[in-house]
N, C-alpha and C positions, 0 to 999 in steps of 0.2 A: 504494500500500500504506500502511495506517495505521501510524504508528510507536508506540512504547511510550507516549509522552506522550499521544497521542490515546486509547489504550486505558485508561490509568490515570487520566486526567484531571489529569495533572501539568502545571504551568505551563511555558511555553517559557522556557529559560534563554538570555538574550542572549549572543551570541558576542562575545568581547572579544579584542583582539590580545594582551593581557597574560596569560600562562599562570597558572593557579592555583598557589599555593605548594604544594610537595610536603609530604605529611604525614610527618613524621619520628617515630621512636619516642619521641624526647625530648618532642615536642610533643603526643603523643597521650595521651588520658586513659583509662587502663585500670582505673579505680576501680570499674567496673561488673562486673568479673570476680569471681565468687564463689570463696571459698576451697574447696579440696578437703576432703573428709571423710575421717577416719581411723576405720575400723571395727575395734573390738576383737573378735577371734574368740572365740566361746564355748568352743571346744576348748582355748584357752590354748596351742595348739601341741603339746600332749603326745602326741597320737596320730599326728603326722607322724614319719617315720623320721629317724634321725640324719643330719645334713647337709642336710636340707630347709630352705629359707629361712624357712618359717613356724614351724619348731620353736622357734627361739630369738627370733623376732620375730613373734609371733602377731597381727599387725595388717595391714590392707590399706588403701592409699590409693585413693580413688575420686574421679573428677571429677564435677562437677555435670552433670546431664542437660541436653542442649540439643535443638534441633529435629532434629538429626541422629539422636539416640538415639530420639526419638519416632517418627521414620520407621522405625527398626528395629522398634519395637513394632507398627507398622501394616503391616509388610511381609508381604503375603499368602503369598509363597513361603516365608519363614522360618516363618510360622505353620503352614503345611501340613507342612513338614519337621520341625517340632518343635524348631527351633534358636533360637527368639527369645531365650530367656534367655541362652544361650551367646553369641550375637552381641552382646547388650546388655552382658554382663560384659566381653567382649573390648574393647569400645569404651570402657568406663568405668574399668577397673582401670588404674592408672598404670604399674605395673611389668609391662611386656610380656614379660619373661623368665619370669614365673610361669606354670607349666603349670596351666591351669584344671581339667584333668581330675583333678588331685591333690586338689582341694578336697573336704573332707568336706561332706556334704549340709547339716549344721547350720550350718557356717561360711558356705556359699553362701547359705543362707536369711537369715542375719544381714546379709549384704551387700545382698541384695535388699530387705529391709525398710528399710534405711537409704537405699537408692536411691529407693525409693518416697516415703519421708518427705521427702527433700530436694527431689524433683521436684514432688510434688503436694501436699505439706503433710500434716498429721496427721489430717485429717478423713477417715474411711472409712465410707461408708454401706453397711450390710449388711442384706439381707433375712433375717429370723429367724423361727423358729417357736417359740412359747411351750411350754415343757415342761409347764406346768400345764394350760392350757386348749386347747393345740393350735392356736391361731389365729396366722396370719401377721402380721408387722409389720415395719417398717423402723426402724433406729436408726443414728445416726451416732456412731461410736466415735472417740475421740481416741487415735491410735496411741501417742503419747508415754506415755500412762497405761497402755497395754496391753502394751508390750514387756517381756518377762521373759527375759533371757539365762539359759541353763542349762548348766552344765558337766557332765562325765560323772557320771551318777548310778548308783552301784553298788548296785542294789537287792539285797535278800537273796538270797544264793546265788551272786551274780556276783562274780568276782574278776579283777583285771588280771594279765596275764602280763608277763614281761620281753621279750616279742616284739612288744609293741604290740597284742596281741589280748586277748580276754576268754574266760573259761571259766565254765561253769555245768553242774551235774549236773541232768539233767532229772527231773521229779517221778515219771513213770510208768515209763519204761524204765531210769532211773538212768544212762543214757549221759552221758558227759562231753563236752559240745559246746564246741568252741573256735570263736569267731567274731570277725570284724573289723567295722569300721564302713564303711558305704557311702560311696563317693566319687562325684564327678560322672561319672568314667569308668564306674563300675558302673551308674549310672543310665542313661547313654547306651546301654550294652551291653544292658540290659534292654529299653529302648525299641526298639532295633533288632531284638532277638529277637522281641518281640511283633509287630512289623511283618512279619517274615519268616514267622512262624507264620500270621498272618492271610492273607498272600499265598498260602500253600499250603493254606489252609483246614484248618489243624491246631489242635486245641484248645490253648489257652494258659492255664496256671495262674500268675497273677501271684504268688500266695503261695509256691508251690513254687519258682518261678524266683528269687524274692528270697531265699529260704532258701539256695538253691544258691550265690548270689553272696556270701552272708554267712558261711556255715560254712566253716571252714578245715580242721577235722579232727573226727573222732568217736572218742573213746577213744584219742586220740593218733595216729590213722591216717587218712590222706587217702582211702584206697581203700574206706573204710566209709561215706562220705558218701551216695552214691546209694542204697545198701542201707538205710541208716537212714531216709532221707527217704521211701522207698517204703513203709516200715512204721512211720512216725512216729505214735505214739499221739496222740489228740486232746488229752489233757492236756499233752503235751509241746509240741504245736503252739500251743496257747493261751498257754502259758508263754513260748514264744519270741516270739510276736507282742507280748506285753507287754514283753518285754526290748528288742526292737528299737524300740519306741516310747518307752520311758522311760529307757534307758541312754545313748544317744548324746547328745553335746552339741548344743544347738540353741537357737533363739530361739522362745519361745512368745508368742502373742498372746492374752491373757486379758482379757476385759472383763465388765462386769455389764450384762445385758440386762433392761430394765424393760418388761414387757408393757403395751401401751396398752389392752388389753381387760380383763384381770383385775387388773392392777397388781402382779403378782408380780415379784420380782427374783431372777435366777439368774446366778451366775458361769458363763461359758461360754468355750470356745475359739473365737476368731473364724475363720470359714472364709475361705480365700484363694480368691477367685473372680475372674472377668474384670474386675471393677470395681477390683481392687487396683491394676493398672497401666493400666486403661482406665476411669478414674472418670467420664468424660463420656459413656459409652455405657450 
């Protein structure tokens, strides 16, 4: 049977009667170990309940990615189950007592952007389509120049409550809708519900189910939510879509795309696609 040295082409190491000196921690050089990153959460901790560790300390320490974490990203089973991001965060976040399901989506996004930048650098090649001439092209954006953390944005008509939620009077129905911010737990529940519906060949409305997860009460009553959603006017629906996009704290990736065909320049939100965490594919 061929040994490892034969297969790898490594030279034979002569056998000596004198054992090799033991490697002690004092003698080892750990200068190659990169420092951990501290991510300042865009929420500022304000949307977490009293007593939650992130409310008064809205920052998370993450380790540098290694080959172990890259294996997680390439794990076909995790990809099929849709748990790649969760497994990655579990491996990288230093404080293992933190319940990741409590993370607001915007805070999770901020962590993932920092993880990507630390692991693969700031260069992010993106396939784009010009708004002016409609022709496709590719441009490499520098993430450091594109990252824009955003705290809660109370657009016109939206006000915060003392319950950690938000209220808005809808334009058409005039109903007062109270809503919360999505967490990773909500995101997972929605994904599981979509799978369940698909398994039983039942039509799934991503918009309606997201609204159900977000809305806490209508006109101060929880038992009116389903009735309201079944009869929600289009103007209300469009308003609420805008709200859930613009109000929550998040990290935005905004860059300027210069078309190679017509030369026009347009500020655009960078799409997060498979090349964000798989840049070599």
